[in-house]
KOLBA-384763 format. One record per residue (C-alpha): residue number from 1; x, y, z. Coordinates in nm, 4 decimals, decimal comma. Each point is the difference from the previous one (the first is absolute). Layout:
N
KOLPA   resi         px         py         pz
KOLPA    NUM          X          Y          Z
...
***
This chain:
309
KOLPA   resi         px         py         pz
KOLPA      1    -2,1996     0,2053     1,7349
KOLPA      2     0,3698    -0,0968    -0,0209
KOLPA      3     0,1981     0,0999    -0,3099
KOLPA      4     0,1277    -0,3568    -0,0450
KOLPA      5    -0,1106    -0,3489     0,1027
KOLPA      6     0,2023    -0,3203    -0,0181
KOLPA      7    -0,0937    -0,3667    -0,0013
KOLPA      8     0,0594    -0,1962     0,3194
KOLPA      9     0,3056    -0,1829    -0,1385
KOLPA     10     0,1693     0,3110    -0,1394
KOLPA     11     0,2382     0,0452     0,2990
KOLPA     12     0,1224    -0,3565    -0,0589
KOLPA     13     0,0815     0,0762    -0,3641
KOLPA     14     0,1553     0,3446     0,0537
KOLPA     15     0,2570     0,0898    -0,1291
KOLPA     16     0,0942    -0,3111    -0,2009
KOLPA     17    -0,3174    -0,0896    -0,1926
KOLPA     18    -0,2578     0,2054    -0,1958
KOLPA     19    -0,3495     0,0393     0,1398
KOLPA     20    -0,3083     0,2033    -0,0999
KOLPA     21    -0,1239     0,2980     0,1999
KOLPA     22    -0,3077     0,2207     0,0048
KOLPA     23     0,0068     0,3758     0,0556
KOLPA     24    -0,2140     0,3155     0,0136
KOLPA     25     0,2062     0,2309    -0,2227
KOLPA     26    -0,2080    -0,0393    -0,3156
KOLPA     27    -0,1616     0,3399    -0,0610
KOLPA     28     0,2574     0,1846     0,2120
KOLPA     29     0,0168     0,3654    -0,1184
KOLPA     30     0,3773    -0,0213    -0,0503
KOLPA     31    -0,0483    -0,2896    -0,2423
KOLPA     32    -0,2342     0,1663    -0,2505
KOLPA     33     0,1202     0,0686    -0,3539
KOLPA     34    -0,0062     0,3759     0,0557
KOLPA     35     0,2050    -0,0246     0,3195
KOLPA     36     0,2486    -0,2323    -0,1710
KOLPA     37     0,0266     0,2301    -0,3019
KOLPA     38     0,0891     0,2864     0,2345
KOLPA     39     0,2587    -0,2209     0,1726
KOLPA     40     0,1489    -0,1064    -0,3351
KOLPA     41     0,0425     0,3643    -0,0994
KOLPA     42     0,2075     0,0897     0,3067
KOLPA     43     0,2220    -0,3077     0,0439
KOLPA     44     0,3599     0,0147    -0,1325
KOLPA     45     0,0450    -0,1460    -0,3478
KOLPA     46     0,1808    -0,3112     0,1203
KOLPA     47    -0,2873    -0,0755     0,2367
KOLPA     48    -0,2502    -0,0464    -0,2845
KOLPA     49     0,0300    -0,2849    -0,2491
KOLPA     50    -0,2414    -0,0767    -0,2817
KOLPA     51    -0,0278    -0,1913    -0,3251
KOLPA     52    -0,2554    -0,1652    -0,2242
KOLPA     53    -0,2159    -0,2551     0,1763
KOLPA     54    -0,0328    -0,2693    -0,2665
KOLPA     55     0,2952    -0,2123     0,1068
KOLPA     56     0,0703    -0,3707     0,0484
KOLPA     57     0,1312    -0,1812     0,3084
KOLPA     58     0,3252    -0,0660    -0,1903
KOLPA     59     0,0299     0,3543    -0,1401
KOLPA     60     0,3555     0,0838    -0,1037
KOLPA     61     0,1069     0,3324     0,1552
KOLPA     62     0,1107     0,1495    -0,3306
KOLPA     63    -0,3452    -0,0621    -0,1482
KOLPA     64    -0,2068     0,1711     0,2684
KOLPA     65    -0,2107     0,2670    -0,1792
KOLPA     66     0,0604     0,3557     0,1171
KOLPA     67    -0,2448     0,2832     0,0627
KOLPA     68     0,0749     0,3711    -0,0234
KOLPA     69    -0,3027     0,1544     0,1706
KOLPA     70     0,0357     0,1818     0,3335
KOLPA     71    -0,0592    -0,2517     0,2811
KOLPA     72    -0,2899     0,1989     0,1466
KOLPA     73    -0,1791    -0,0237    -0,3354
KOLPA     74     0,0657    -0,3743    -0,0179
KOLPA     75    -0,1658    -0,0442     0,3384
KOLPA     76    -0,3019     0,2136    -0,0870
KOLPA     77    -0,0437    -0,1770    -0,3350
KOLPA     78     0,0761    -0,3527     0,1215
KOLPA     79    -0,3241    -0,1360    -0,1465
KOLPA     80     0,1216     0,0825    -0,3507
KOLPA     81     0,3795     0,0420     0,0272
KOLPA     82     0,0896    -0,3725    -0,0150
KOLPA     83     0,2657     0,0584     0,2629
KOLPA     84     0,1749    -0,1331     0,3080
KOLPA     85     0,1356     0,2479     0,2555
KOLPA     86     0,1599    -0,0163     0,3442
KOLPA     87     0,0516     0,2851     0,2466
KOLPA     88     0,3036    -0,0842     0,2131
KOLPA     89     0,0864     0,0979     0,3558
KOLPA     90    -0,3338     0,1718     0,0539
KOLPA     91     0,0813     0,0150     0,3724
KOLPA     92     0,2011     0,3105    -0,0889
KOLPA     93    -0,3363     0,1804    -0,0059
KOLPA     94    -0,1117     0,0466     0,3643
KOLPA     95    -0,3605    -0,1085    -0,0555
KOLPA     96     0,1084    -0,3251    -0,1683
KOLPA     97     0,2647    -0,0570     0,2642
KOLPA     98    -0,2735     0,0113     0,2617
KOLPA     99    -0,2065    -0,2530    -0,1971
KOLPA    100     0,2955    -0,2394    -0,0324
KOLPA    101     0,1007     0,0337     0,3659
KOLPA    102    -0,3510    -0,0522     0,1363
KOLPA    103    -0,0546    -0,3051    -0,2225
KOLPA    104     0,3244    -0,1636     0,1114
KOLPA    105    -0,0700     0,0844     0,3637
KOLPA    106    -0,3384    -0,1706    -0,0093
KOLPA    107     0,1307    -0,2932    -0,2031
KOLPA    108     0,2876    -0,0600     0,2418
KOLPA    109    -0,2449    -0,0057     0,2898
KOLPA    110    -0,2268    -0,2414    -0,1885
KOLPA    111     0,3002    -0,2296    -0,0363
KOLPA    112     0,0593     0,0080     0,3754
KOLPA    113     0,2750     0,2644     0,0222
KOLPA    114    -0,0098     0,3160     0,2099
KOLPA    115     0,1283     0,2156    -0,2840
KOLPA    116     0,1403    -0,0184    -0,3548
KOLPA    117     0,3523     0,0167     0,1449
KOLPA    118    -0,0704    -0,3079     0,2157
KOLPA    119    -0,1097    -0,1783    -0,3199
KOLPA    120     0,3341     0,0821    -0,1623
KOLPA    121    -0,1486     0,2616    -0,2325
KOLPA    122     0,2643     0,2549    -0,1024
KOLPA    123     0,0432     0,2376    -0,2935
KOLPA    124    -0,3714     0,0095    -0,0844
KOLPA    125    -0,1104     0,1262    -0,3412
KOLPA    126    -0,3115     0,0303    -0,2141
KOLPA    127    -0,0398    -0,0745    -0,3719
KOLPA    128    -0,3309     0,0801    -0,1710
KOLPA    129    -0,0914    -0,1777    -0,3232
KOLPA    130    -0,2500     0,1333    -0,2534
KOLPA    131    -0,0655    -0,2184    -0,3045
KOLPA    132    -0,2406    -0,0183    -0,2894
KOLPA    133    -0,2236    -0,2995    -0,0659
KOLPA    134     0,1765    -0,3230    -0,1010
KOLPA    135     0,3451     0,1355     0,0847
KOLPA    136     0,2872    -0,2237     0,1081
KOLPA    137     0,2915     0,0488     0,2376
KOLPA    138     0,2610    -0,2524    -0,1243
KOLPA    139     0,1745    -0,2669     0,2065
KOLPA    140     0,2255     0,1525     0,2675
KOLPA    141     0,0927     0,0032     0,3683
KOLPA    142    -0,0140     0,2788     0,2595
KOLPA    143     0,2699     0,0635     0,2571
KOLPA    144    -0,2370     0,0846     0,2846
KOLPA    145    -0,2688    -0,1653     0,2089
KOLPA    146    -0,3316     0,1092    -0,1434
KOLPA    147    -0,3604     0,0412     0,1055
KOLPA    148    -0,1616     0,0380    -0,3405
KOLPA    149    -0,3246     0,1928     0,0534
KOLPA    150    -0,2475    -0,0004    -0,2889
KOLPA    151    -0,2229     0,3055    -0,0384
KOLPA    152    -0,1927    -0,0023    -0,3308
KOLPA    153    -0,0717    -0,2367    -0,2890
KOLPA    154     0,1004    -0,3672    -0,0113
KOLPA    155     0,3543    -0,1271     0,0284
KOLPA    156     0,1572    -0,3453    -0,0301
KOLPA    157     0,3419    -0,0649     0,1530
KOLPA    158     0,1857    -0,3141    -0,1107
KOLPA    159     0,2386    -0,0848     0,2853
KOLPA    160     0,2895    -0,2487     0,0025
KOLPA    161     0,2075    -0,1473     0,2841
KOLPA    162     0,3297     0,1859     0,0376
KOLPA    163     0,1707    -0,3148     0,1275
KOLPA    164    -0,0272    -0,1541    -0,3470
KOLPA    165     0,3288     0,1072    -0,1603
KOLPA    166    -0,1003    -0,1565    -0,3336
KOLPA    167    -0,2311     0,3019    -0,0387
KOLPA    168     0,2355     0,2821     0,0957
KOLPA    169     0,3690    -0,0946     0,0374
KOLPA    170     0,2012     0,1733     0,2697
KOLPA    171     0,1894     0,2055    -0,2589
KOLPA    172    -0,3294     0,1463    -0,1285
KOLPA    173    -0,0681     0,1317     0,3499
KOLPA    174     0,3089     0,2199    -0,0089
KOLPA    175    -0,1219     0,3569    -0,0308
KOLPA    176     0,1216     0,3563    -0,0350
KOLPA    177    -0,1791     0,3355    -0,0538
KOLPA    178    -0,1482     0,0144    -0,3463
KOLPA    179     0,0145    -0,3739    -0,0727
KOLPA    180    -0,3201    -0,0862    -0,1838
KOLPA    181    -0,2377    -0,1988     0,2155
KOLPA    182    -0,1212    -0,2388    -0,2746
KOLPA    183     0,1389    -0,3520     0,0397
KOLPA    184     0,0099    -0,2961    -0,2423
KOLPA    185    -0,3258    -0,1954     0,0049
KOLPA    186    -0,1232    -0,3164    -0,1725
KOLPA    187    -0,3598    -0,1127    -0,0453
KOLPA    188     0,0649    -0,3249     0,1869
KOLPA    189     0,0739     0,2057     0,3128
KOLPA    190    -0,3741     0,0493     0,0255
KOLPA    191    -0,0456    -0,3576     0,1209
KOLPA    192     0,1628     0,1144     0,3248
KOLPA    193    -0,1993     0,3218     0,0439
KOLPA    194    -0,2550     0,0797     0,2676
KOLPA    195    -0,2451     0,2563    -0,1379
KOLPA    196    -0,1463     0,2469     0,2493
KOLPA    197    -0,3166     0,1733    -0,1273
KOLPA    198    -0,0553     0,3446     0,1481
KOLPA    199    -0,2963     0,2349    -0,0060
KOLPA    200    -0,0303     0,3316     0,1889
KOLPA    201     0,0495    -0,0742     0,3690
KOLPA    202     0,2271    -0,3001    -0,0635
KOLPA    203     0,3746    -0,0194     0,0353
KOLPA    204     0,2959    -0,2285     0,0436
KOLPA    205     0,3122    -0,0326     0,2099
KOLPA    206     0,2892    -0,0688    -0,2380
KOLPA    207     0,3307    -0,1020     0,1621
KOLPA    208     0,3428     0,1254    -0,1008
KOLPA    209     0,1049    -0,0937    -0,3581
KOLPA    210    -0,2924    -0,2329    -0,0732
KOLPA    211    -0,0266     0,0066    -0,3836
KOLPA    212    -0,3287     0,1146    -0,1484
KOLPA    213    -0,1728     0,1574    -0,2950
KOLPA    214    -0,3253     0,1954     0,0057
KOLPA    215    -0,2904     0,0668    -0,2340
KOLPA    216    -0,3035     0,2234     0,0268
KOLPA    217    -0,3577    -0,0877    -0,0917
KOLPA    218    -0,2357     0,1679    -0,2448
KOLPA    219     0,0087     0,3393     0,1743
KOLPA    220     0,2744     0,2330     0,1259
KOLPA    221     0,1607    -0,0960     0,3287
KOLPA    222     0,1592     0,1810     0,2945
KOLPA    223     0,2128    -0,1638     0,2693
KOLPA    224     0,2561     0,1039     0,2596
KOLPA    225     0,2938    -0,2117     0,1116
KOLPA    226     0,0762     0,0871     0,3620
KOLPA    227     0,3501    -0,1323     0,0501
KOLPA    228     0,2835    -0,0236     0,2471
KOLPA    229     0,3305    -0,1780     0,0461
KOLPA    230     0,1138    -0,2116     0,2909
KOLPA    231     0,3587     0,0137     0,1246
KOLPA    232     0,0704    -0,3177    -0,1981
KOLPA    233    -0,1556     0,1476    -0,3161
KOLPA    234     0,2247     0,3069     0,0259
KOLPA    235     0,3065    -0,2195     0,0413
KOLPA    236    -0,0987    -0,2252    -0,2908
KOLPA    237    -0,0676     0,2991    -0,2261
KOLPA    238     0,3479     0,1311     0,0753
KOLPA    239     0,1524    -0,3344    -0,0983
KOLPA    240    -0,2023    -0,0158    -0,3207
KOLPA    241     0,1138     0,3535    -0,0853
KOLPA    242     0,3696    -0,0679     0,0611
KOLPA    243    -0,0160    -0,3284    -0,1911
KOLPA    244    -0,1681     0,1755    -0,2940
KOLPA    245     0,2669     0,2704    -0,0092
KOLPA    246     0,2810    -0,2562     0,0204
KOLPA    247    -0,1588    -0,2053    -0,2783
KOLPA    248    -0,0199     0,3098    -0,2221
KOLPA    249     0,3733     0,0413     0,0617
KOLPA    250     0,0587    -0,3574    -0,1174
KOLPA    251     0,0350    -0,1445     0,3499
KOLPA    252    -0,2901    -0,2424     0,0695
KOLPA    253    -0,0535    -0,0611     0,3703
KOLPA    254    -0,1036    -0,2961     0,2176
KOLPA    255    -0,3631    -0,0117     0,1072
KOLPA    256    -0,0947     0,1801     0,3227
KOLPA    257     0,0492    -0,2250     0,3002
KOLPA    258     0,2745    -0,2131    -0,1535
KOLPA    259     0,2801     0,1925     0,1770
KOLPA    260    -0,1401     0,1957     0,2911
KOLPA    261     0,3243     0,1881     0,0706
KOLPA    262     0,0116     0,1158    -0,3608
KOLPA    263    -0,3657     0,1047     0,0173
KOLPA    264     0,0843     0,2126     0,3056
KOLPA    265     0,2800     0,1762    -0,1876
KOLPA    266    -0,2376     0,0767    -0,2886
KOLPA    267    -0,2692     0,1319     0,2321
KOLPA    268     0,2497     0,2287     0,1738
KOLPA    269     0,1201     0,1342    -0,3357
KOLPA    270    -0,3566     0,0485    -0,1231
KOLPA    271    -0,1049     0,1831     0,3189
KOLPA    272     0,3007     0,2313    -0,0206
KOLPA    273    -0,0633     0,0832    -0,3654
KOLPA    274    -0,3692     0,0574     0,0642
KOLPA    275     0,0715     0,2420     0,2834
KOLPA    276     0,2544     0,1866    -0,2143
KOLPA    277    -0,2478     0,0481    -0,2871
KOLPA    278    -0,3035     0,0802     0,2175
KOLPA    279     0,0301     0,3813    -0,0379
KOLPA    280     0,0090    -0,0328    -0,3793
KOLPA    281    -0,3016    -0,2326    -0,0151
KOLPA    282    -0,2283     0,2643     0,1492
KOLPA    283    -0,0114     0,1791    -0,3367
KOLPA    284    -0,1773    -0,1539    -0,2987
KOLPA    285     0,2628     0,1400    -0,2365
KOLPA    286     0,2820    -0,1485     0,2052
KOLPA    287    -0,1781    -0,3361     0,0333
KOLPA    288    -0,0419    -0,0069    -0,3750
KOLPA    289     0,3619     0,0946    -0,0686
KOLPA    290     0,1313    -0,2530     0,2529
KOLPA    291    -0,2000    -0,2801    -0,1625
KOLPA    292     0,1268     0,1008    -0,3415
KOLPA    293     0,3622     0,0344     0,1162
KOLPA    294     0,0100    -0,3326     0,1838
KOLPA    295    -0,2300    -0,2150    -0,2122
KOLPA    296    -0,0343     0,1662    -0,3421
KOLPA    297    -0,2790     0,1760    -0,1883
KOLPA    298    -0,2378    -0,2964     0,0247
KOLPA    299    -0,0103     0,0394     0,3793
KOLPA    300    -0,2494     0,2842    -0,0544
KOLPA    301    -0,2223    -0,2073    -0,2270
KOLPA    302    -0,3229     0,1019     0,1741
KOLPA    303     0,0168     0,3634    -0,1067
KOLPA    304    -0,2289     0,0785    -0,2916
KOLPA    305     0,1534    -0,0307    -0,3447
KOLPA    306     0,0067     0,3743    -0,0572
KOLPA    307     0,2337     0,0417     0,3007
KOLPA    308     0,3711    -0,0740     0,0108
KOLPA    309     0,0517    -0,3635     0,0891
***
């Protein structure tokens, strides 16, 4: 049986519109609580983020409740820990890399492409979410294309059209390492939401920067976001990064696409800087120090409270 199945119209919607998927990863041995606890224990500290789960869609970043338990314990005790946790870049572990690669390979073929590369899938990553019952992931956007694969429990994703700039202005899309993901949200936004209900075996394709917030049902939930970036996504992320840095320096920038020659200059500068810092970013300590040096102490907000921020 294939690992993923798509509706007949999915190739017509990809990659610009969301669509539901079905998959066969529920019950996979790498997605059990014990396997995820073991993974949480060996990932670098900046690849594990966790906090209290009782949040609101409009949760202010400074009011997110912290937890001080070891992440492996949070995973094992998710039924009682009232927590939300994400394991980032799980493809760094060979067994999870294989899972991510095989899923994207089969999905690309289901969409009519010979390979993930032919579908424009670059820089693939995996993010595993473990959350207690009735937990909320506040309103935010993601800077990747995303096959959201639901494994256990019930989950409800409230999705909004990213072309509606009254929801998330262009300036809110500017991003840099350590910027908190939570975005301003109002209750009247909900009139424009499409709610996708997911049980084990369900999933969703979520396009680049489509705003959303997520809630779990009455039992703990496990999901994995299998993501990638297209060439255009990588370019746009570079522009958002440069614009964010310039804004922090008191130099607000025109929106991407307004001056293409200027965008090209920014992309060249971003690519050069990224290559120059690549050796330093291989170390967790150096990544942490670079974030702090360039963007301040708050850039490491996701470390537990007992650690230096």
